[in-house]
Backbone as a chain_set.jsonl record, in Angstrom:
{"seq": "XXXXXXXXXXXXXXXXXXXXXXXXXXXXXXXXXXXXXXXXXXXXXXXXXXXXXXXXXXXXXXXXXXXXXXXXXXXXXXXXXXXXXXXXXXXXXXXXXXXXXXXXXXXXXXXXXXXXXXXXXXXXXXXXXXXXXXXXXXXXXXXXXXXXXXXXXXXXXXXXXXXXXXXXXXX", "coords": {"N": [[0.845, -1.183, 0.0], [0.594, 2.188, -0.866], [1.68, 4.777, 1.035], [2.372, 7.332, 0.566], [0.715, 9.457, 0.025], [-1.04, 9.849, 2.196], [-3.47, 11.219, 4.501], [-2.661, 14.515, 5.344], [-1.64, 16.28, 8.078], [-1.135, 19.588, 9.08], [2.056, 20.795, 10.288], [2.79, 22.033, 13.64], [3.62, 24.785, 13.481], [2.541, 25.752, 10.866], [2.535, 26.501, 7.322], [0.156, 26.527, 6.164], [-3.393, 26.033, 6.491], [-5.695, 23.483, 7.542], [-8.154, 24.096, 6.531], [-7.718, 25.538, 4.243], [-8.404, 26.056, 0.823], [-7.824, 24.534, -2.44], [-6.903, 26.537, -4.234], [-5.778, 28.434, -2.508], [-3.789, 26.89, -1.312], [-2.188, 26.29, -3.57], [-1.418, 28.882, -4.234], [0.173, 29.569, -2.011], [2.15, 27.613, -2.238], [3.279, 28.124, -4.791], [4.122, 30.826, -4.578], [5.89, 30.422, -2.552], [8.002, 29.208, -3.885], [8.79, 31.322, -5.474], [9.669, 33.05, -3.47], [11.756, 31.499, -2.35], [13.565, 31.428, -4.477], [14.388, 34.122, -4.575], [15.43, 34.529, -1.98], [17.491, 32.552, -1.786], [19.064, 33.39, -3.934], [19.743, 36.02, -3.127], [21.022, 35.577, -0.629], [23.119, 33.947, -1.444], [24.533, 35.656, -3.176], [25.783, 37.305, -1.432], [27.692, 35.845, -0.143], [31.024, 35.145, 0.75], [32.525, 32.886, 0.394], [33.354, 30.862, -2.304], [32.336, 28.274, -2.831], [30.026, 28.149, -1.29], [28.57, 30.214, -2.521], [28.251, 29.063, -5.05], [26.668, 26.836, -4.395], [24.347, 28.082, -3.469], [23.554, 29.244, -5.828], [22.807, 26.982, -7.267], [20.655, 26.138, -5.657], [18.944, 28.307, -5.983], [18.405, 28.049, -8.725], [17.085, 25.592, -8.622], [14.711, 26.364, -7.321], [13.657, 28.11, -9.257], [13.274, 26.381, -11.487], [11.523, 24.524, -10.375], [9.336, 26.12, -9.755], [8.65, 26.901, -12.377], [7.897, 24.397, -13.367], [5.522, 24.074, -12.123], [3.752, 25.778, -13.277], [1.855, 24.761, -15.261], [-0.054, 23.511, -13.551], [-0.935, 25.706, -12.098], [-2.184, 27.197, -14.122], [-4.091, 25.309, -14.992], [-5.703, 25.31, -12.766], [-6.766, 27.804, -12.858], [-5.283, 29.938, -11.867], [-3.042, 32.682, -11.219], [0.223, 32.809, -12.554], [2.09, 34.629, -11.928], [4.669, 36.286, -10.117], [3.869, 37.354, -6.864], [3.749, 40.7, -5.943], [3.979, 41.501, -3.225], [5.044, 39.215, -2.036], [7.514, 39.14, -3.32], [8.655, 41.528, -2.35], [8.761, 40.964, 0.425], [10.432, 38.712, 0.383], [12.797, 39.793, -0.626], [13.429, 41.49, 1.502], [13.786, 39.56, 3.475], [15.988, 38.166, 2.425], [17.914, 40.131, 2.698], [17.903, 40.368, 5.475], [18.833, 37.854, 6.334], [21.352, 37.784, 5.334], [23.696, 38.407, 6.952], [23.938, 36.091, 8.472], [25.642, 33.195, 9.711], [26.796, 30.502, 7.67], [26.082, 27.887, 8.626], [24.022, 28.544, 10.369], [22.081, 29.643, 8.686], [21.603, 27.419, 6.97], [20.794, 25.649, 8.9], [18.167, 26.354, 9.416], [16.674, 25.095, 7.501], [15.521, 22.583, 8.111], [13.138, 22.927, 9.684], [11.663, 24.616, 7.976], [11.452, 23.115, 5.581], [9.966, 20.967, 6.521], [7.487, 22.136, 7.027], [6.759, 22.964, 4.412], [6.776, 20.518, 3.056], [4.515, 19.251, 4.123], [2.529, 20.978, 3.136], [2.836, 20.624, 0.324], [2.278, 17.91, 0.063], [-0.354, 17.918, 0.855], [-1.602, 19.24, -1.263], [-1.436, 17.292, -3.323], [-2.976, 15.356, -2.123], [-5.591, 16.406, -1.991], [-6.104, 17.001, -4.607], [-6.071, 15.017, -7.121], [-5.564, 15.533, -9.822], [-3.436, 17.213, -9.742], [-1.333, 15.75, -8.896], [1.136, 15.025, -10.101], [2.62, 17.417, -10.125], [2.559, 17.946, -7.397], [4.011, 15.742, -6.413], [6.499, 16.337, -7.566], [7.095, 18.728, -6.234], [7.28, 17.756, -3.606], [9.482, 16.003, -3.871], [11.489, 17.836, -4.524], [11.568, 19.366, -2.194], [12.289, 17.47, -0.292], [14.832, 16.913, -1.24], [16.071, 19.384, -0.801], [15.991, 19.425, 2.009], [17.646, 17.231, 2.59], [20.018, 18.157, 1.452], [20.663, 20.223, 3.281], [20.954, 18.733, 5.641], [23.173, 17.16, 4.989], [25.123, 19.143, 4.542], [25.319, 20.243, 7.136], [26.279, 18.055, 8.46], [28.815, 17.923, 7.567], [29.206, 16.812, 5.109], [29.958, 18.073, 2.65], [30.855, 17.68, 0.067], [29.057, 16.029, -1.291], [26.605, 17.152, -0.916], [24.801, 18.347, -2.681], [23.873, 16.302, -4.245], [21.298, 14.926, -4.368], [19.657, 16.991, -5.217], [20.766, 17.679, -7.707], [20.17, 15.335, -9.011], [17.486, 15.382, -9.491], [14.858, 15.128, -11.876], [14.014, 17.519, -13.189], [16.204, 19.105, -13.008], [18.179, 18.47, -14.711]], "CA": [[0.0, 0.0, 0.0], [1.363, 3.42, -0.984], [1.296, 5.752, 2.049], [2.973, 8.6, 0.202], [-0.288, 10.526, -0.033], [-2.05, 9.735, 3.233], [-3.923, 12.516, 4.997], [-1.577, 15.342, 5.855], [-1.958, 17.304, 9.062], [-0.052, 20.576, 9.082], [2.847, 20.87, 11.512], [2.336, 23.036, 14.598], [3.826, 26.106, 12.879], [2.351, 25.433, 9.461], [2.357, 27.578, 6.351], [-1.2, 26.419, 5.645], [-4.419, 25.571, 7.422], [-6.483, 22.388, 6.946], [-9.326, 24.667, 5.86], [-7.332, 26.184, 2.988], [-8.801, 25.348, -0.386], [-6.744, 24.256, -3.374], [-6.324, 27.763, -4.789], [-4.935, 29.025, -1.462], [-2.609, 26.025, -1.191], [-1.326, 26.516, -4.73], [-0.838, 30.218, -4.103], [1.259, 29.5, -1.023], [3.224, 26.783, -2.79], [3.925, 28.816, -5.908], [4.827, 32.005, -4.066], [7.022, 29.902, -1.781], [9.105, 29.003, -4.828], [9.237, 32.682, -5.812], [10.423, 33.524, -2.317], [12.998, 30.729, -2.254], [14.466, 31.906, -5.528], [14.933, 35.424, -4.177], [16.236, 34.383, -0.762], [18.728, 31.829, -2.117], [19.875, 34.266, -4.781], [20.264, 37.127, -2.331], [21.964, 35.066, 0.36], [24.297, 33.48, -2.178], [25.28, 36.792, -3.73], [26.516, 37.973, -0.345], [28.659, 34.915, 0.46], [32.408, 35.289, 0.302], [33.016, 31.552, 0.041], [32.867, 30.525, -3.65], [31.552, 27.035, -2.802], [28.702, 28.512, -0.781], [27.901, 30.967, -3.598], [27.873, 28.08, -6.081], [25.556, 26.025, -3.893], [23.14, 28.916, -3.453], [23.156, 29.39, -7.235], [22.087, 25.748, -7.598], [19.368, 26.153, -4.956], [18.124, 29.305, -6.668], [17.965, 27.419, -9.972], [16.094, 24.585, -8.234], [13.451, 27.058, -7.076], [13.166, 28.608, -10.553], [12.783, 25.262, -12.31], [10.366, 23.931, -9.706], [8.242, 27.065, -9.989], [8.262, 26.774, -13.785], [7.228, 23.109, -13.552], [4.188, 24.18, -11.523], [2.908, 26.685, -14.061], [0.67, 24.091, -15.814], [-1.059, 23.319, -12.498], [-1.512, 27.018, -11.8], [-3.091, 27.512, -15.232], [-5.178, 24.333, -14.928], [-6.567, 25.689, -11.651], [-7.243, 29.163, -13.064], [-4.53, 30.824, -10.976], [-1.972, 33.459, -11.826], [1.592, 32.314, -12.393], [2.954, 35.796, -11.759], [5.123, 36.512, -8.743], [3.105, 38.335, -6.111], [4.647, 41.799, -5.553], [4.213, 41.491, -1.774], [5.966, 38.1, -1.789], [8.832, 39.589, -3.783], [9.137, 42.535, -1.396], [9.091, 40.277, 1.678], [11.582, 37.836, 0.142], [13.974, 40.665, -0.722], [13.738, 41.906, 2.875], [14.308, 38.38, 4.164], [17.348, 37.929, 1.915], [18.755, 41.142, 3.343], [17.978, 40.068, 6.907], [19.622, 36.641, 6.594], [22.688, 37.947, 4.745], [24.809, 38.311, 7.897], [23.975, 34.819, 9.192], [26.653, 32.184, 9.393], [26.319, 29.45, 6.768], [25.425, 26.82, 9.381], [22.783, 29.082, 10.936], [21.13, 29.721, 7.572], [21.278, 26.054, 6.559], [20.1, 25.019, 10.021], [16.741, 26.682, 9.369], [16.013, 24.316, 6.461], [14.751, 21.448, 8.644], [11.807, 23.396, 10.054], [10.978, 25.166, 6.799], [11.1, 22.036, 4.651], [8.896, 20.179, 7.141], [6.238, 22.856, 6.783], [6.403, 22.938, 2.998], [6.454, 19.135, 2.675], [3.11, 19.025, 4.471], [1.731, 21.744, 2.171], [2.901, 19.996, -0.994], [1.556, 16.627, 0.136], [-1.777, 18.249, 0.949], [-2.075, 19.535, -2.62], [-1.639, 16.008, -4.004], [-4.032, 14.629, -1.429], [-6.931, 16.908, -2.307], [-6.278, 17.18, -6.044], [-5.359, 14.009, -7.912], [-5.127, 16.118, -11.092], [-2.192, 17.935, -9.493], [-0.419, 14.811, -8.231], [2.493, 15.065, -10.683], [3.293, 18.611, -9.614], [2.716, 17.744, -5.958], [5.14, 14.82, -6.229], [7.717, 17.07, -7.897], [7.334, 19.649, -5.124], [7.744, 16.952, -2.469], [10.845, 15.532, -4.159], [12.42, 18.977, -4.45], [11.694, 19.771, -0.796], [13.081, 16.43, 0.373], [16.22, 17.107, -1.675], [16.556, 20.557, -0.061], [16.22, 19.026, 3.397], [18.834, 16.374, 2.633], [21.157, 19.052, 1.222], [20.99, 20.885, 4.546], [21.446, 17.727, 6.579], [24.543, 16.796, 4.594], [25.987, 20.3, 4.814], [25.527, 20.355, 8.576], [27.046, 16.876, 8.888], [30.151, 18.01, 6.996], [29.239, 16.102, 3.821], [29.826, 19.176, 1.7], [31.18, 17.251, -1.297], [27.923, 15.393, -1.958], [25.367, 17.727, -0.395], [23.886, 18.692, -3.78], [23.625, 15.121, -5.08], [19.877, 14.664, -4.61], [19.121, 18.11, -6.001], [21.245, 17.532, -9.081], [19.587, 14.14, -9.583], [16.079, 15.595, -9.808], [14.661, 15.171, -13.331], [13.886, 18.874, -13.731], [17.467, 19.827, -12.83], [19.16, 18.045, -15.73]], "C": [[0.888, 1.243, 0.0], [0.841, 4.44, 0.028], [1.839, 7.135, 1.752], [1.974, 9.745, 0.294], [-1.394, 10.322, 0.995], [-2.403, 11.132, 3.743], [-2.789, 13.257, 5.699], [-2.139, 16.344, 6.857], [-0.816, 18.301, 9.056], [0.746, 20.514, 10.38], [2.362, 22.023, 12.391], [2.475, 24.461, 14.048], [3.747, 25.956, 11.365], [2.211, 26.674, 8.602], [0.971, 27.51, 5.716], [-2.116, 25.902, 6.743], [-5.183, 24.425, 6.764], [-7.721, 22.893, 6.207], [-8.989, 25.324, 4.523], [-7.795, 25.367, 1.794], [-7.615, 25.249, -1.348], [-6.108, 25.529, -3.923], [-5.415, 28.45, -3.773], [-3.649, 28.209, -1.321], [-1.644, 26.246, -2.349], [-0.671, 27.885, -4.667], [0.336, 30.218, -3.147], [2.443, 28.695, -1.563], [4.003, 27.539, -3.864], [4.723, 30.026, -5.428], [5.98, 31.603, -3.158], [8.236, 29.661, -2.653], [9.678, 30.357, -5.271], [10.134, 33.202, -4.692], [11.766, 32.811, -2.19], [14.029, 31.178, -3.269], [15.153, 33.199, -5.107], [15.854, 35.296, -2.965], [17.553, 33.667, -1.07], [19.648, 32.687, -2.973], [20.522, 35.387, -3.992], [21.292, 36.684, -1.313], [23.263, 34.639, -0.331], [25.156, 34.605, -2.701], [26.143, 37.477, -2.682], [27.555, 37.071, 0.327], [30.048, 35.178, -0.103], [32.978, 33.967, -0.192], [32.464, 31.152, -1.328], [32.032, 29.245, -3.688], [30.141, 27.314, -2.291], [27.913, 29.307, -1.819], [27.398, 30.012, -4.671], [26.664, 27.266, -5.633], [24.259, 26.828, -3.847], [22.647, 29.18, -4.881], [22.366, 28.164, -7.673], [20.719, 25.733, -6.923], [18.412, 27.174, -5.579], [17.558, 28.725, -7.962], [16.91, 26.342, -9.694], [14.731, 25.242, -8.023], [12.834, 27.568, -8.379], [12.547, 27.467, -11.359], [11.563, 24.595, -11.686], [9.148, 24.822, -9.904], [7.729, 26.931, -11.426], [7.512, 25.469, -14.046], [5.805, 23.117, -12.989], [3.239, 25.087, -12.297], [1.704, 25.958, -14.679], [-0.429, 23.859, -14.769], [-1.72, 24.638, -12.143], [-2.541, 27.381, -12.871], [-4.315, 26.602, -15.194], [-6.191, 24.706, -13.838], [-7.039, 27.143, -11.722], [-6.546, 30.197, -12.195], [-3.427, 31.549, -11.727], [-0.617, 32.82, -11.542], [2.581, 33.473, -12.327], [3.433, 35.872, -10.313], [4.271, 37.604, -8.084], [4.049, 39.442, -5.646], [4.956, 41.831, -4.051], [5.176, 40.366, -1.397], [7.379, 38.508, -2.173], [9.438, 40.567, -2.788], [9.577, 41.873, -0.087], [10.314, 39.378, 1.518], [12.87, 38.643, 0.021], [14.4, 41.141, 0.663], [14.325, 40.745, 3.675], [15.732, 38.074, 3.72], [18.33, 38.9, 2.549], [18.963, 40.814, 4.819], [18.854, 38.855, 7.211], [21.055, 36.754, 6.089], [23.819, 37.825, 5.762], [24.91, 36.976, 8.644], [25.163, 33.968, 8.776], [25.995, 31.129, 8.506], [25.525, 28.404, 7.541], [24.107, 27.293, 9.997], [21.696, 29.161, 9.858], [20.665, 28.318, 7.169], [20.502, 25.324, 7.654], [18.606, 25.292, 10.046], [15.975, 25.816, 8.376], [15.114, 23.221, 7.023], [13.311, 21.862, 8.947], [11.017, 23.862, 8.831], [10.556, 24.061, 5.842], [9.991, 21.158, 5.218], [7.542, 20.827, 6.877], [5.813, 22.761, 5.318], [6.126, 21.527, 2.494], [4.988, 18.838, 2.973], [2.185, 19.75, 3.493], [1.685, 21.034, 0.823], [2.174, 18.657, -1.017], [0.052, 16.874, 0.179], [-2.354, 18.553, -0.436], [-2.363, 18.226, -3.367], [-2.769, 15.205, -3.409], [-5.415, 15.1, -1.872], [-7.17, 17.09, -3.806], [-5.466, 16.152, -6.836], [-4.868, 14.538, -9.263], [-3.777, 16.824, -10.956], [-1.119, 17.048, -8.852], [0.995, 14.882, -8.792], [3.265, 16.267, -10.152], [3.528, 18.505, -8.1], [3.914, 16.836, -5.674], [6.471, 15.507, -6.525], [8.087, 18.037, -6.77], [7.867, 18.899, -3.9], [9.184, 16.508, -2.691], [11.853, 16.67, -4.046], [12.633, 19.406, -3.002], [12.495, 18.748, 0.006], [14.559, 16.565, 0.009], [16.837, 18.32, -0.972], [16.883, 20.2, 1.387], [17.476, 18.168, 3.514], [20.103, 17.174, 2.346], [21.604, 19.673, 2.544], [21.564, 19.897, 5.553], [22.89, 17.343, 6.264], [25.518, 17.937, 4.864], [26.329, 20.379, 6.298], [26.339, 19.189, 9.139], [28.468, 16.887, 8.328], [30.313, 17.267, 5.683], [29.081, 17.112, 2.682], [30.116, 18.768, 0.264], [29.99, 16.63, -2.029], [26.581, 15.973, -1.511], [24.349, 18.052, -1.489], [23.426, 17.483, -4.598], [22.146, 14.889, -5.379], [19.229, 15.769, -5.436], [19.508, 17.952, -7.468], [20.647, 16.313, -9.782], [18.099, 14.3, -9.936], [15.892, 15.735, -11.311], [14.603, 16.581, -13.914], [15.142, 19.718, -13.53], [18.507, 19.432, -13.874], [19.013, 18.808, -17.021]], "O": [[1.831, 1.333, 0.786], [-0.289, 4.915, -0.089], [1.772, 8.022, 2.603], [2.347, 10.875, 0.607], [-2.56, 10.59, 0.707], [-1.71, 12.105, 3.444], [-2.068, 12.699, 6.526], [-3.004, 17.154, 6.524], [0.35, 17.907, 9.03], [0.197, 20.22, 11.441], [1.611, 22.886, 11.935], [1.538, 25.254, 14.146], [4.76, 26.025, 10.67], [1.826, 27.744, 9.073], [0.636, 28.315, 4.847], [-1.667, 25.404, 7.776], [-5.306, 24.399, 5.539], [-8.27, 22.194, 5.356], [-9.894, 25.636, 3.749], [-7.609, 24.151, 1.747], [-6.547, 25.809, -1.099], [-4.887, 25.59, -4.062], [-4.379, 28.997, -4.151], [-2.556, 28.768, -1.223], [-0.437, 26.374, -2.147], [0.503, 28.03, -5.009], [1.38, 30.802, -3.438], [3.599, 29.066, -1.361], [5.233, 27.584, -3.84], [5.87, 30.22, -5.832], [6.943, 32.355, -3.007], [9.369, 29.88, -2.224], [10.889, 30.513, -5.421], [11.219, 33.726, -4.942], [12.791, 33.448, -1.95], [15.215, 31.293, -2.962], [16.364, 33.345, -5.269], [16.932, 35.888, -2.934], [18.617, 34.128, -0.658], [20.861, 32.71, -2.767], [21.707, 35.674, -4.165], [22.322, 37.336, -1.143], [24.359, 34.936, 0.143], [26.383, 34.516, -2.671], [27.12, 38.149, -3.013], [28.226, 37.496, 1.267], [30.21, 35.407, -1.302], [33.816, 33.941, -1.093], [31.248, 31.103, -1.509], [31.11, 29.14, -4.497], [29.171, 26.766, -2.813], [26.711, 29.093, -1.977], [26.268, 30.13, -5.144], [25.741, 27.038, -6.415], [23.191, 26.301, -4.156], [21.445, 29.321, -5.104], [21.364, 28.291, -8.377], [19.727, 25.356, -7.547], [17.212, 26.923, -5.684], [16.375, 28.89, -8.259], [15.951, 26.203, -10.453], [13.714, 24.733, -8.493], [11.623, 27.467, -8.576], [11.425, 27.584, -11.852], [10.667, 24.149, -12.403], [8.055, 24.334, -10.187], [6.522, 26.858, -11.658], [6.589, 25.44, -14.861], [4.987, 22.267, -13.34], [2.048, 25.148, -11.991], [0.601, 26.502, -14.626], [-1.612, 23.999, -15.08], [-2.928, 24.688, -11.911], [-3.645, 27.823, -12.551], [-5.445, 27.067, -15.347], [-7.387, 24.447, -13.976], [-7.636, 27.656, -10.775], [-7.139, 31.211, -11.827], [-2.942, 31.072, -12.754], [-0.352, 32.353, -10.434], [3.762, 33.313, -12.633], [2.682, 35.557, -9.39], [3.996, 38.642, -8.686], [5.06, 39.146, -5.009], [6.076, 42.154, -3.656], [6.032, 40.549, -0.532], [8.33, 38.25, -1.434], [10.608, 40.443, -2.425], [10.643, 42.188, 0.444], [11.143, 39.295, 2.425], [13.917, 38.221, 0.512], [15.592, 41.19, 0.965], [15.254, 40.933, 4.46], [16.588, 37.758, 4.546], [19.45, 38.525, 2.894], [20.065, 40.964, 5.347], [19.542, 38.828, 8.232], [21.884, 35.897, 6.392], [24.828, 37.187, 5.46], [25.874, 36.756, 9.377], [25.622, 34.021, 7.635], [24.789, 30.896, 8.588], [24.407, 28.068, 7.151], [23.172, 26.502, 10.126], [20.544, 28.794, 10.092], [19.466, 28.069, 7.045], [19.653, 24.482, 7.364], [17.852, 24.526, 10.647], [14.744, 25.801, 8.401], [14.049, 22.957, 6.466], [12.37, 21.203, 8.504], [9.84, 23.535, 8.68], [9.43, 24.066, 5.344], [9.159, 20.655, 4.463], [6.572, 20.147, 6.543], [4.645, 22.508, 5.021], [5.313, 21.354, 1.586], [4.299, 18.233, 2.152], [1.17, 19.196, 3.072], [0.612, 20.863, 0.245], [1.528, 18.312, -2.007], [-0.722, 16.112, -0.401], [-3.48, 18.158, -0.738], [-3.424, 18.08, -3.974], [-3.446, 14.455, -4.113], [-6.308, 14.283, -2.102], [-8.304, 17.307, -4.232], [-4.309, 16.397, -7.177], [-3.87, 14.049, -9.792], [-3.064, 17.008, -11.943], [-0.121, 17.547, -8.331], [1.961, 14.807, -8.032], [4.429, 16.145, -9.773], [4.569, 18.925, -7.595], [4.73, 17.129, -4.801], [7.456, 15.288, -5.82], [9.255, 18.147, -6.399], [8.798, 19.361, -3.24], [10.015, 16.627, -1.79], [12.953, 16.478, -3.527], [13.745, 19.768, -2.618], [13.285, 19.113, 0.877], [15.432, 16.355, 0.851], [18.006, 18.281, -0.589], [17.91, 20.614, 1.926], [18.277, 18.355, 4.43], [21.151, 16.901, 2.931], [22.788, 19.647, 2.88], [22.544, 20.194, 6.235], [23.721, 17.217, 7.163], [26.62, 17.709, 5.363], [27.49, 20.559, 6.667], [27.004, 19.322, 10.167], [29.241, 15.964, 8.583], [31.431, 17.107, 5.192], [28.172, 17.0, 1.859], [29.67, 19.439, -0.667], [29.92, 16.696, -3.256], [25.538, 15.349, -1.708], [23.145, 18.031, -1.231], [22.663, 17.64, -5.551], [21.782, 14.675, -6.535], [18.353, 15.503, -6.258], [18.667, 18.079, -8.358], [20.617, 16.261, -11.012], [17.526, 13.441, -10.607], [16.694, 16.402, -11.964], [15.092, 16.811, -15.02], [15.149, 20.908, -13.844], [19.598, 20.002, -13.911], [19.76, 18.568, -17.969]]}, "num_chains": 1, "name": "protein.A"}
């Protein structure tokens, strides 16, 4: 039995509510990718370490490609695939705010954030079988982000990007 798409309860500090309808969930998911692109790009641009800059460039690209892969679902559901100006403004402010953080402090936040977004992405697939392909892609990308952070924090910096680079939409 496949338990990949069993009922998803949001984590305590969730980015969504169980009452959110599909359009709200998609809006949060899509704008989350917009935000990730800006934050990773901004944080990476401010890193002195070339390896850290390179890794943030890859994460930024992951967010861009994942967002682009979700455009058909947005259109199918009658939703805008434009970045929300407020999301952009908040993400730019967040990128500025996290710029002075140590690498490990920034990466350390991934566990909590990915947990919240994994629940959101699974919820989309749960309530909309038509969006299962995009939901699965979102889940895979978020799991790869979480594993990247875990490897970085464990000192496995040489293979931390492996799962991200192995994603079909990253080749």
